[in-house]
DOTI-815093 format. One line per field, with one value per residue (C-alpha): residue number from 1; residue in three letters; chain; x, y, z. Coordinates in nm, 4 decimals. Example, Ala and Ser with C-alpha at 12.3 -4.5 7.8 and 13.67 -1.06 7.14 Angstrom:
% DOTI-815093
num: c(1, 2) $
residuo: c(ALA, SER) $
cadena: c(A, A) $
px: c(1.2300, 1.3670) $
py: c(-0.4500, -0.1060) $
pz: c(0.7800, 0.7140) $
This chain:
% DOTI-815093
num: c(1, 2, 3, 4, 5, 6, 7, 8, 9, 10, 11, 12, 13, 14, 15, 16, 17, 18, 19, 20, 21, 22, 23, 24, 25, 26, 27, 28, 29, 30, 31, 32, 33, 34, 35, 36, 37, 38, 39, 40, 41, 42, 43, 44, 45, 46, 47, 48, 49, 50, 51, 52, 53, 54, 55, 56, 57, 58, 59, 60, 61, 62, 63, 64, 65, 66, 67, 68, 69, 70, 71, 72, 73, 74, 75, 76, 77, 78, 79, 80, 81, 82, 83, 84, 85, 86, 87, 88, 89, 90, 91, 92, 93, 94, 95, 96, 97, 98, 99, 100, 101, 102, 103, 104, 105, 106, 107, 108, 109, 110, 111, 112, 113, 114, 115, 116, 117, 118, 119, 120, 121, 122, 123, 124, 125, 126, 127, 128, 129, 130, 131, 132, 133, 134, 135, 136, 137, 138, 139, 140, 141, 142, 143, 144, 145, 146, 147, 148, 149, 150, 151, 152, 153, 154, 155, 156, 157, 158, 159, 160, 161, 162, 163, 164, 165, 166, 167, 168, 169, 170, 171, 172, 173, 174, 175, 176, 177, 178, 179, 180, 181, 182, 183, 184, 185, 186, 187, 188, 189, 190, 191, 192, 193, 194, 195, 196, 197, 198, 199, 200, 201, 202, 203, 204, 205, 206, 207, 208, 209, 210, 211, 212, 213, 214, 215, 216, 217, 218, 219, 220, 221, 222, 223, 224, 225, 226, 227, 228, 229, 230, 231, 232, 233, 234, 235, 236, 237, 238, 239, 240, 241, 242, 243, 244, 245, 246, 247, 248, 249, 250, 251, 252, 253, 254, 255, 256, 257, 258, 259, 260, 261, 262, 263, 264, 265, 266, 267, 268, 269, 270, 271, 272, 273, 274, 275, 276, 277, 278, 279, 280, 281, 282, 283, 284, 285, 286, 287, 288, 289, 290, 291, 292, 293, 294, 295, 296, 297, 298, 299, 300, 301, 302, 303, 304, 305, 306, 307, 308, 309, 310, 311, 312, 313, 314, 315, 316, 317, 318, 319, 320, 321, 322, 323, 324, 325, 326, 327, 328, 329, 330, 331, 332, 333, 334, 335, 336, 337, 338, 339, 340, 341, 342, 343, 344, 345, 346, 347, 348, 349, 350, 351, 352, 353, 354, 355, 356, 357, 358, 359, 360, 361, 362, 363, 364, 365, 366, 367, 368, 369, 370, 371, 372, 373, 374, 375, 376, 377) $
residuo: c(MET, LYS, ILE, SER, ARG, ILE, ASP, ILE, HIS, ARG, ILE, ALA, ILE, PRO, PHE, SER, ALA, GLY, GLU, ARG, HIS, GLN, VAL, ASP, VAL, LYS, GLY, ASP, ASP, THR, TYR, ASN, ALA, ALA, SER, ALA, ASN, ILE, SER, LYS, MET, GLU, SER, LEU, MET, VAL, ARG, VAL, VAL, THR, GLU, SER, GLY, LEU, GLU, GLY, TRP, GLY, GLU, ALA, PHE, GLY, HIS, GLY, LEU, ASN, PRO, VAL, THR, PHE, LYS, ALA, LEU, GLU, SER, LEU, VAL, ALA, PRO, PHE, PHE, LEU, GLY, ALA, ASP, LEU, ASP, ASP, TYR, GLN, GLN, HIS, LEU, TYR, GLN, ALA, LYS, ARG, ALA, PHE, HIS, SER, PHE, GLY, SER, THR, GLY, PRO, MET, LEU, TYR, ALA, LEU, SER, ALA, ILE, ASP, THR, ALA, VAL, TRP, ASP, ILE, LYS, ALA, LYS, ALA, ALA, GLY, LYS, PRO, LEU, TYR, GLN, LEU, LEU, GLY, GLY, ARG, ASN, GLY, LYS, ILE, GLU, LEU, TYR, ALA, SER, LEU, VAL, SER, TYR, GLY, ASN, ASP, PRO, GLU, GLU, VAL, ALA, ARG, GLN, VAL, ARG, ARG, VAL, TYR, GLU, GLN, GLY, PHE, ARG, SER, LEU, LYS, LEU, HIS, GLU, THR, ALA, ALA, ALA, ALA, ILE, ARG, SER, ALA, ARG, THR, ALA, LEU, PRO, ASP, ASP, ALA, GLU, LEU, MET, VAL, ASP, VAL, ASN, CYS, PRO, TRP, GLN, PRO, GLU, GLU, ALA, ILE, ARG, GLN, ALA, GLY, LEU, LEU, ARG, ASP, LEU, ASP, LEU, THR, TRP, LEU, GLU, GLU, PRO, VAL, TRP, PRO, PRO, ASP, ASN, LEU, THR, ALA, LEU, ALA, ARG, VAL, ARG, ALA, THR, GLY, VAL, ALA, ILE, SER, ALA, GLY, GLU, ASN, ALA, PRO, GLY, VAL, ALA, GLY, PHE, GLU, GLN, LEU, PHE, SER, ALA, GLY, ALA, VAL, ASP, ILE, ALA, GLN, PRO, SER, VAL, ALA, LYS, ILE, GLY, GLY, VAL, THR, GLY, MET, LEU, GLU, VAL, GLN, LYS, LEU, ALA, ALA, ASN, TYR, GLY, ILE, ARG, LEU, VAL, PRO, HIS, CYS, PHE, TYR, TYR, GLY, PRO, GLY, MET, LEU, ALA, ALA, ALA, HIS, ILE, VAL, ALA, SER, MET, ASP, ALA, ALA, THR, ARG, LEU, GLU, VAL, PRO, LEU, ILE, GLU, LEU, ALA, VAL, ARG, LEU, HIS, PRO, LEU, HIS, ALA, PHE, THR, PRO, SER, PHE, ASP, LEU, GLY, THR, THR, PRO, GLY, LEU, GLY, PHE, ALA, PRO, ASP, PRO, ALA, LEU, LEU, GLU, GLN, TYR, ARG, VAL, GLU, TYR, ARG, SER, ILE, PRO, ALA, THR) $
cadena: c(A, A, A, A, A, A, A, A, A, A, A, A, A, A, A, A, A, A, A, A, A, A, A, A, A, A, A, A, A, A, A, A, A, A, A, A, A, A, A, A, A, A, A, A, A, A, A, A, A, A, A, A, A, A, A, A, A, A, A, A, A, A, A, A, A, A, A, A, A, A, A, A, A, A, A, A, A, A, A, A, A, A, A, A, A, A, A, A, A, A, A, A, A, A, A, A, A, A, A, A, A, A, A, A, A, A, A, A, A, A, A, A, A, A, A, A, A, A, A, A, A, A, A, A, A, A, A, A, A, A, A, A, A, A, A, A, A, A, A, A, A, A, A, A, A, A, A, A, A, A, A, A, A, A, A, A, A, A, A, A, A, A, A, A, A, A, A, A, A, A, A, A, A, A, A, A, A, A, A, A, A, A, A, A, A, A, A, A, A, A, A, A, A, A, A, A, A, A, A, A, A, A, A, A, A, A, A, A, A, A, A, A, A, A, A, A, A, A, A, A, A, A, A, A, A, A, A, A, A, A, A, A, A, A, A, A, A, A, A, A, A, A, A, A, A, A, A, A, A, A, A, A, A, A, A, A, A, A, A, A, A, A, A, A, A, A, A, A, A, A, A, A, A, A, A, A, A, A, A, A, A, A, A, A, A, A, A, A, A, A, A, A, A, A, A, A, A, A, A, A, A, A, A, A, A, A, A, A, A, A, A, A, A, A, A, A, A, A, A, A, A, A, A, A, A, A, A, A, A, A, A, A, A, A, A, A, A, A, A, A, A, A, A, A, A, A, A, A, A, A, A, A, A, A, A, A, A, A, A, A, A, A, A, A, A, A, A, A, A, A, A, A, A, A, A, A, A) $
px: c(-8.8424, -8.8208, -8.6918, -8.9776, -8.8182, -8.4799, -8.4570, -8.1350, -8.0559, -7.7649, -7.7352, -7.4820, -7.4738, -7.2685, -7.0059, -6.7316, -6.4072, -6.2692, -6.2991, -6.0352, -5.9468, -6.0923, -5.8288, -5.8346, -5.7440, -5.7040, -5.5498, -5.5081, -5.6651, -5.9885, -6.1994, -6.0388, -6.3097, -6.0510, -5.9415, -5.9577, -6.1862, -6.4751, -6.7588, -7.0313, -6.9938, -7.1796, -7.3395, -7.4877, -7.7384, -7.9803, -8.2967, -8.3941, -8.7578, -8.8969, -9.2475, -9.3065, -9.2303, -8.8874, -8.6346, -8.2582, -8.0082, -7.6706, -7.4094, -7.1941, -6.8649, -6.8461, -6.7826, -6.6746, -6.7405, -7.1059, -7.2551, -7.0998, -7.1905, -7.5454, -7.5750, -7.4466, -7.7114, -7.9913, -7.9197, -7.7825, -7.7419, -8.0773, -8.2818, -8.0747, -8.1744, -8.5452, -8.7411, -8.4379, -8.5312, -8.3202, -8.3426, -8.1212, -7.9270, -7.5720, -7.6480, -7.8022, -7.4993, -7.2693, -7.4705, -7.4509, -7.0731, -7.0438, -7.2878, -7.0929, -6.7384, -6.6420, -6.6706, -6.3618, -6.2657, -6.3291, -6.4843, -6.8479, -6.9930, -6.8450, -6.9355, -7.2970, -7.2986, -7.1554, -7.4586, -7.7054, -7.5188, -7.5091, -7.8813, -7.9505, -7.7508, -7.9512, -8.2680, -8.1223, -8.0438, -8.3883, -8.5519, -8.3472, -8.4448, -8.0791, -7.8431, -7.6017, -7.3021, -7.4829, -7.5709, -7.1966, -7.1050, -7.0383, -7.1837, -7.1213, -7.2285, -6.9875, -6.7072, -6.4202, -6.3734, -6.0673, -6.0792, -5.9992, -5.9232, -5.9705, -5.6729, -5.5479, -5.3305, -5.0004, -4.9888, -4.7834, -4.9328, -5.2897, -5.2373, -5.0966, -5.3941, -5.6427, -5.4931, -5.4859, -5.8548, -5.9408, -5.7343, -5.9206, -6.2460, -6.1268, -5.9874, -5.6648, -5.6295, -5.6078, -5.5427, -5.4110, -5.4620, -5.1433, -4.8445, -4.5683, -4.3289, -4.3196, -4.6964, -4.6998, -4.4103, -4.5902, -4.8895, -4.6715, -4.5010, -4.8335, -4.9851, -4.9189, -4.7346, -5.0550, -5.1943, -5.1819, -5.1109, -5.1760, -5.1300, -5.3234, -5.1377, -5.3751, -5.1284, -4.9164, -4.5646, -4.3639, -4.1749, -3.8403, -4.0075, -4.2328, -3.9251, -3.7612, -4.0714, -4.1090, -3.7516, -3.8411, -4.1289, -3.9598, -3.8841, -4.2415, -4.3730, -4.6687, -4.9168, -4.9297, -4.8561, -5.1513, -5.1276, -4.7959, -4.7436, -4.8832, -5.0362, -5.1919, -5.1706, -4.7906, -4.7451, -4.3711, -4.3242, -4.5467, -4.3374, -4.0214, -4.1644, -4.2681, -3.9092, -3.7999, -3.9522, -4.2637, -4.5875, -4.7910, -5.1683, -5.3634, -5.6605, -5.9239, -5.8451, -5.7769, -5.9363, -6.1838, -6.1212, -5.8642, -5.6695, -5.6254, -5.4841, -5.2322, -5.1468, -5.0933, -4.8943, -4.6659, -4.5860, -4.6990, -4.8975, -4.9037, -5.2670, -5.5490, -5.8122, -6.1121, -6.4016, -6.7546, -6.8770, -6.6091, -6.5195, -6.8592, -7.0504, -7.0659, -7.0129, -6.6864, -6.5716, -6.6258, -6.4248, -6.1340, -6.1534, -6.1068, -5.8122, -5.6464, -5.6801, -5.5203, -5.2214, -5.1972, -5.2620, -5.4331, -5.7588, -5.8938, -6.1973, -6.1683, -6.4587, -6.4593, -6.8340, -7.1306, -7.4319, -7.5366, -7.1867, -7.0547, -7.3133, -7.2207, -6.8515, -6.9426, -7.1247, -6.8341, -6.5943, -6.8261, -6.8046, -6.4221, -6.1468, -6.2210, -5.8959, -6.0210, -6.1525, -6.3985, -6.2676, -6.4985, -6.4453, -6.4263, -6.6565, -6.9447, -7.2394, -7.5111, -7.7614, -7.7214, -7.8817, -7.7901, -7.6737, -7.3315, -7.2771, -7.2113, -6.8653, -6.7672, -6.4672, -6.6946, -7.0423, -7.2939, -7.4783, -7.7468, -7.9781, -8.1953, -8.2281, -8.0282, -7.8011, -8.0222, -8.0181, -8.3522, -8.2912, -8.5560, -8.7122, -8.7512, -8.3748, -8.3009, -8.5280, -8.3817, -8.0244, -8.1078, -7.8832, -8.0383, -8.3083, -8.4518, -8.6913, -8.6597, -8.9158, -9.0539, -9.3248) $
py: c(-4.6694, -4.3881, -4.4186, -4.3689, -4.4670, -4.5425, -4.7319, -4.7142, -5.0012, -4.9997, -5.3317, -5.5063, -5.8857, -6.0630, -6.3015, -6.5355, -6.6222, -6.9489, -6.8708, -6.6001, -6.4189, -6.0708, -5.8068, -5.4376, -5.2703, -4.8931, -4.6202, -4.6554, -5.0033, -4.9036, -4.8832, -5.1701, -5.4324, -5.7119, -5.6029, -5.8470, -5.6180, -5.6328, -5.8683, -5.7377, -5.6874, -5.3892, -5.3497, -5.0362, -5.1348, -4.9485, -5.0702, -4.8701, -4.9043, -4.7950, -4.6719, -5.0013, -5.2008, -5.3326, -5.3047, -5.3356, -5.3660, -5.2002, -5.1616, -4.8697, -4.8994, -4.9358, -5.0616, -4.7863, -4.5178, -4.6174, -4.3335, -4.0782, -4.2663, -4.3145, -3.9375, -3.8764, -4.1131, -3.9758, -3.6064, -3.5731, -3.8764, -4.0537, -3.7310, -3.6465, -3.9753, -3.9636, -3.9382, -4.0261, -4.2055, -4.5195, -4.5058, -4.1973, -4.3232, -4.2612, -3.8932, -3.8630, -4.0362, -3.7912, -3.5020, -3.6495, -3.6822, -3.3206, -3.2014, -3.3740, -3.3350, -3.0908, -3.3767, -3.5370, -3.8252, -4.0948, -4.1330, -4.1390, -3.9545, -4.1954, -4.4899, -4.3675, -4.3355, -4.6880, -4.8269, -4.6498, -4.7598, -5.1262, -5.1186, -4.9711, -5.2501, -5.5016, -5.3458, -5.3428, -5.7132, -5.7934, -5.5917, -5.7912, -6.1179, -6.2138, -6.2625, -5.9712, -6.1804, -6.2654, -5.9001, -5.8283, -6.0915, -6.3920, -6.7341, -6.9431, -6.8500, -7.0940, -6.9158, -7.0046, -6.8181, -6.7214, -6.6885, -6.3462, -6.4000, -6.1480, -6.0479, -6.2809, -6.0221, -6.1256, -6.4347, -6.6875, -6.9953, -6.8698, -6.7669, -7.1119, -7.2792, -7.0654, -7.1148, -7.4904, -7.4737, -7.2801, -7.5098, -7.8093, -7.6419, -7.6788, -7.3336, -7.3333, -6.9535, -6.7584, -6.3973, -6.2806, -5.9489, -5.9623, -5.7267, -5.9138, -6.1155, -6.3922, -6.4391, -6.4377, -6.6837, -6.9155, -6.9236, -7.0123, -7.2880, -7.4286, -7.4493, -7.7254, -7.6338, -7.6213, -7.3310, -6.9790, -6.7092, -6.3353, -6.0684, -5.7432, -5.5225, -5.2214, -4.9384, -4.9509, -4.8496, -4.5499, -4.6193, -4.7312, -4.9613, -5.1047, -5.1866, -5.3520, -5.5559, -5.6655, -5.7931, -6.0058, -6.1628, -6.2042, -6.5756, -6.6712, -6.6789, -6.4543, -6.4123, -6.0485, -5.8026, -5.5672, -5.1949, -5.1871, -4.8089, -4.5163, -4.3041, -4.5445, -4.2899, -4.2612, -4.4156, -4.3563, -4.5498, -4.8337, -4.8624, -4.8775, -5.1592, -5.3418, -5.3131, -5.5435, -5.8331, -5.8837, -5.8604, -5.5598, -5.5199, -5.2026, -5.0000, -5.0410, -4.6850, -4.5363, -4.1938, -4.3039, -4.4502, -4.1806, -4.3044, -4.6414, -4.4812, -4.3070, -4.6384, -4.8081, -4.5302, -4.5116, -4.8831, -4.9193, -5.2444, -5.5956, -5.6565, -5.4007, -5.4335, -5.2075, -5.2446, -5.2257, -5.0582, -4.7848, -4.7206, -4.6168, -4.9433, -5.1711, -4.8775, -4.7874, -5.1494, -5.1782, -4.8621, -4.9943, -5.3309, -5.1547, -4.9535, -5.2609, -5.4464, -5.1544, -5.1599, -5.5401, -5.5399, -5.8324, -5.7330, -5.9087, -5.7358, -5.6423, -5.7577, -5.7415, -5.6999, -5.9348, -5.7471, -5.6884, -5.5536, -5.9056, -6.0380, -5.7687, -5.8584, -6.2264, -6.1501, -5.9387, -6.2255, -6.4648, -6.2378, -6.2369, -6.4869, -6.8219, -6.8015, -6.4993, -6.5826, -6.3926, -6.2602, -6.3389, -6.2403, -6.5824, -6.5220, -6.7145, -6.4741, -6.5250, -6.5324, -6.5639, -6.3117, -6.5198, -6.8789, -6.7431, -6.6720, -7.0403, -6.9482, -7.2701, -7.2802, -7.2550, -7.1212, -7.1229, -6.7932, -6.9712, -6.8003, -6.5767, -6.2353, -5.9515, -6.0022, -6.2677, -6.0765, -6.0605, -6.0446, -6.1369, -5.8051, -5.9470, -6.0055, -5.6532, -5.5191, -5.7491, -5.6331, -5.2716, -4.9865, -4.7128, -4.7007, -4.4303, -4.4376, -4.1551, -4.0098, -4.0851, -4.3514) $
pz: c(-6.8928, -6.6389, -6.2839, -6.0396, -5.7078, -5.5525, -5.2228, -5.0217, -4.7845, -4.5426, -4.3623, -4.1374, -4.1087, -3.8391, -3.9708, -3.8618, -4.0344, -3.9079, -3.5362, -3.5469, -3.2287, -3.1890, -3.1189, -3.0416, -3.3701, -3.3725, -3.5790, -3.9533, -3.9638, -3.7893, -4.1079, -4.2964, -4.3587, -4.3337, -3.9854, -3.6980, -3.4947, -3.7449, -3.6502, -3.8831, -4.2577, -4.3985, -4.7389, -4.8937, -5.1608, -5.3849, -5.5534, -5.8609, -5.9705, -6.3075, -6.3930, -6.5742, -6.2591, -6.3570, -6.0774, -6.0486, -5.7656, -5.7198, -5.4473, -5.3363, -5.1531, -4.8605, -4.5117, -4.2680, -4.5312, -4.5722, -4.3635, -4.6006, -4.9186, -4.7843, -4.7405, -5.0937, -5.2310, -5.0174, -5.0628, -5.4145, -5.6366, -5.5993, -5.6454, -5.9543, -6.1205, -6.0366, -6.3609, -6.5726, -6.8943, -6.9212, -7.2989, -7.2646, -6.9638, -7.0897, -7.1478, -6.8010, -6.6478, -6.8285, -6.6877, -6.3374, -6.3554, -6.4672, -6.2018, -5.9249, -6.0560, -5.7798, -5.5288, -5.6833, -5.9078, -5.6482, -5.3044, -5.1851, -5.4839, -5.7388, -5.5158, -5.5091, -5.8884, -5.9060, -5.7227, -5.9518, -6.2631, -6.1594, -6.0839, -6.4277, -6.5939, -6.3913, -6.5352, -6.8879, -6.8696, -6.7310, -7.0093, -7.2618, -7.0920, -7.0403, -6.7475, -6.7339, -6.8423, -7.1682, -7.2265, -7.1867, -7.4457, -7.2226, -7.2949, -6.9864, -6.6340, -6.4692, -6.2838, -6.0523, -5.7228, -5.5247, -5.1471, -5.0035, -4.6352, -4.3566, -4.1432, -3.8728, -3.7047, -3.8672, -3.6421, -3.8442, -3.6783, -3.7117, -4.0741, -4.1540, -3.9874, -4.1748, -4.5205, -4.4654, -4.3671, -4.6823, -4.9035, -4.7587, -4.8654, -5.2231, -5.2961, -5.4941, -5.5132, -5.1863, -5.0954, -4.7587, -4.5828, -4.3751, -4.3815, -4.1949, -4.4091, -4.1470, -4.1606, -4.5411, -4.5535, -4.3117, -4.5472, -4.8432, -4.6427, -4.5205, -4.8676, -5.1203, -5.4395, -5.6461, -5.4396, -5.5819, -5.3211, -5.3404, -5.0724, -5.0253, -4.7785, -4.8074, -4.8812, -4.5611, -4.6631, -4.7739, -5.1004, -4.9576, -4.7057, -4.9782, -5.1866, -4.8844, -4.8048, -5.1675, -5.1504, -4.8468, -5.0428, -5.3809, -5.3409, -5.2415, -5.5981, -5.5179, -5.8001, -5.6964, -5.4167, -5.3916, -5.3148, -5.1259, -5.1325, -4.9381, -5.0759, -5.3289, -5.6110, -5.5874, -5.9305, -5.9467, -5.6236, -5.7443, -6.0587, -5.8464, -5.6341, -5.9492, -6.0739, -5.7882, -5.9815, -5.7683, -5.9667, -5.8528, -5.8559, -5.7830, -5.8924, -5.6240, -5.5119, -5.8555, -5.9121, -6.1750, -6.5171, -6.5916, -6.2896, -6.4587, -6.7695, -6.5444, -6.3741, -6.7093, -6.8742, -6.5676, -6.5937, -6.2330, -6.2378, -6.3767, -6.2779, -6.2838, -6.0115, -6.0686, -5.8250, -5.9675, -5.6475, -5.6688, -6.0340, -6.1694, -6.1798, -6.4811, -6.7177, -6.5433, -6.5432, -6.9185, -6.9779, -6.7695, -6.9492, -7.2805, -7.1471, -6.9993, -7.3291, -7.5130, -7.2753, -7.2582, -6.8821, -6.7106, -6.5393, -6.2296, -6.0719, -5.7061, -5.4851, -5.1060, -5.0519, -5.0624, -5.2038, -5.5651, -5.6325, -5.5837, -5.8276, -6.0795, -6.0429, -6.0919, -6.4163, -6.5388, -6.4637, -6.6518, -6.9562, -6.9470, -7.0147, -6.8506, -6.6499, -6.4522, -6.1059, -5.8882, -5.5572, -5.2647, -4.9001, -4.7372, -4.4428, -4.2926, -4.2916, -4.0318, -4.3204, -4.6964, -4.9288, -5.2358, -5.3049, -5.4054, -5.0350, -4.9761, -5.1129, -5.2826, -5.5206, -5.8262, -5.9008, -6.1845, -6.2341, -6.4361, -6.6829, -6.4636, -6.6344, -6.4820, -6.1826, -6.0277, -5.6971, -5.5138, -5.1369, -4.8847, -4.7678, -4.4172, -4.3931, -4.5133, -4.2408, -3.9757, -4.0387, -4.1245, -4.0136, -4.2281, -4.4968, -4.7236, -5.0148, -5.2688, -5.3081, -4.9637, -4.9709) $
């Protein structure tokens, strides 16, 4: 099976999120996909086609960075994989990582490789006639979801209203993207005792401020506080925040698989959160899973995107411990590319071979921002 073509699709679909108020967000929050000024959610997807006609889908992170990742795919990564024999894929992937190592351990180049890798695993599962979760050792495609909310501008009343809305939809695990203790506390107060609450603050604080903020949240029984420290690779600071007694999660921004080993050896996290669209695809996720198991660290995949990366994360979750839930960005997309986008508290992946992702070409064209086919067709 040799790769004969790679199509790159960058799309943006309008969405709503519980009638939140649009605000003018600038500065360091401009490119945060959870920000209150975002009205369209982007996805950067690749379709890898083999000479035999099998095809697979993958997704690269993401959002405001998509123009750069698109260029990495178009100019370097996709051409490198043309003609690659998938029977010797791991060797070709190794060569690609060496060829592109000067671009760094994370960022657009690794995100581009993540998309290719996920698409290849989609093809592998289809060739085996199995859904990906079965190829990875899972038996049951039924998974539970947790709701990852967008930001509501740290407005305590609005945050309380939104978490009640989400709870009434049946979700019992919710994650906020707020940074103010008052807004987070209002969510905890608004939710019944059986609701699990997590908070992703997106790396806002210097170490001393992160420690102070963790102290303000200590009594809220958060399942985790996600990425409280800037810069996110300040492992010593993360470990200090963790020492306050608040469970810490991180890893979305780790510099590759080696970055997770550094996180674990520094005692910086309670929960590891690799992202299939950022860590090197399914191959990278499996490597982090093995590391986390060796260190006794709980792993919960990160997923704030809606394309084939979400489906890949869902299959990975289905192959893991039944207690692990899939993160989904709780948004109402103008159109759905997959039934999972109904975003109900549970979902059955079924038995379709591969990822089960086959988007309507007309929808991809309707919401297109950029498109390239390598080689040009």
